C-alpha positions as CSV (number, residue, x, y, z in Angstrom):
1,M,98.7,86.8,77.9
2,P,95.3,86.0,78.9
3,L,91.9,85.0,76.5
4,V,88.1,86.7,78.3
5,H,85.5,85.4,77.3
6,I,82.8,87.1,79.1
7,S,79.5,86.1,79.1
8,L,76.1,88.2,80.3
9,R,71.9,89.0,79.7
10,S,71.6,91.0,76.6
11,G,69.9,94.2,77.6
12,K,72.8,96.1,78.9
13,S,74.4,99.5,77.6
14,D,77.4,99.6,75.8
15,V,79.2,101.4,78.5
16,Y,78.4,98.8,81.0
17,R,79.5,96.5,78.6
18,Q,82.9,98.6,78.1
19,A,83.2,99.2,82.0
20,I,83.2,95.7,82.8
21,F,86.5,95.1,79.2
22,D,88.2,97.4,81.9
23,G,87.4,96.1,85.1
24,V,89.1,93.6,83.8
25,Y,91.7,94.0,82.2
26,H,92.6,96.8,84.9
27,A,92.9,93.9,87.0
28,M,94.9,91.9,85.0
29,R,97.1,94.5,84.9
30,D,97.6,94.9,88.9
31,A,96.6,91.7,90.1
32,L,98.6,89.5,87.2
33,D,101.4,92.2,85.8
34,A,99.5,91.4,82.5
35,P,101.2,93.4,79.9
36,E,100.5,96.3,78.1
37,D,97.5,96.7,75.8
38,N,97.0,92.7,76.2
39,Q,93.4,93.0,75.6
40,F,92.2,90.1,73.8
41,M,89.0,90.2,75.5
42,V,85.0,88.9,74.1
43,I,81.6,89.9,75.9
44,T,78.6,87.4,74.5
45,E,75.1,88.1,75.5
46,H,72.1,85.8,75.8
47,T,68.8,86.1,76.1
48,S,67.4,84.3,79.5
49,A,66.1,81.1,78.3
50,N,70.4,81.0,76.7
51,F,71.9,81.4,79.8
52,R,71.3,79.4,83.4
53,F,72.9,79.5,86.7
54,G,72.7,77.7,90.2
55,A,71.2,80.9,91.4
56,S,71.7,80.4,95.6
57,Y,75.0,77.0,94.9
58,L,77.5,77.3,97.7
59,N,74.2,79.7,99.3
60,I,75.7,82.6,97.3
61,A,72.5,84.7,96.2
62,R,73.3,85.4,92.1
63,S,70.6,87.6,90.7
64,E,69.7,88.2,86.7
65,D,73.1,90.7,85.9
66,L,75.4,87.5,86.5
67,V,78.3,87.6,84.6
68,F,80.8,84.6,83.9
69,I,84.2,86.1,83.1
70,Q,86.3,82.6,82.0
71,I,90.0,83.6,81.1
72,T,92.5,81.5,79.4
73,L,96.3,82.0,81.0
74,N,99.7,80.8,80.8
75,N,99.7,78.0,84.5
76,T,102.8,80.5,85.7
77,R,100.9,82.5,88.6
78,S,101.1,81.6,92.3
79,S,97.4,80.4,94.1
80,E,98.6,84.1,95.8
81,Q,97.9,85.7,92.3
82,K,94.9,84.3,91.2
83,K,93.2,85.2,94.7
84,A,94.5,88.8,94.2
85,L,92.8,88.6,90.2
86,F,89.8,87.7,91.9
87,R,89.4,89.9,94.6
88,R,90.2,92.6,92.2
89,I,88.3,91.7,89.4
90,V,84.9,92.3,91.9
91,E,86.3,95.2,93.5
92,L,86.7,96.8,90.1
93,L,83.8,95.6,89.2
94,G,81.7,97.0,92.3
95,E,83.2,100.5,91.4
96,S,81.7,100.5,87.7
97,P,79.4,99.0,86.4
98,Q,78.5,98.2,89.9
99,I,78.0,94.5,90.0
100,R,77.1,92.9,93.1
101,P,80.3,90.7,94.3
102,E,77.4,87.9,94.6
103,D,77.4,88.5,90.7
104,V,80.9,87.5,89.2
105,F,81.8,84.5,88.7
106,I,85.4,84.0,87.5
107,N,86.7,80.7,86.3
108,L,90.6,80.3,85.4
109,V,91.4,78.1,82.2
110,E,94.9,77.5,82.5
111,V,97.6,76.6,79.6
112,E,101.4,75.9,78.9
113,K,102.9,78.3,77.2
114,E,103.5,76.4,73.3
115,N,99.5,76.8,73.3
116,W,98.9,80.0,71.9
117,S,99.9,81.3,68.9
118,L,99.5,85.1,68.5
119,G,99.3,86.0,64.7
120,N,101.1,83.9,61.5
121,G,101.3,80.7,62.8
122,V,103.4,81.3,65.2
123,A,103.9,80.4,69.2
124,Q,105.3,82.9,70.0
125,Y,105.9,81.6,73.4
126,A,107.5,79.0,72.4
């Protein structure tokens, strides 16, 4: 049950943003076997004054097209699944909307299953 928060600089087209949604969703389906239609995702756009990053941290040359992707998910995935997810997201976003691998920053936040309520005040996974 991933919940995805995506942050990027403002000014990208609807098509560009939808391609990011699609790429991340398909990567989660491929690498994590996320359920079909499990598309709880939000994109937040920021002005340059409100979007800061290390342009060369760890010797990775990032550009103004940097995208932050934070995925909150159950703590049930193996390290290999997580690495496969990272690779697949970068691959799919490279295809469309053609984001450079250096500009894809991914962070996973793992939580216990009982920390989710998907509606009706019920902890569906507890």
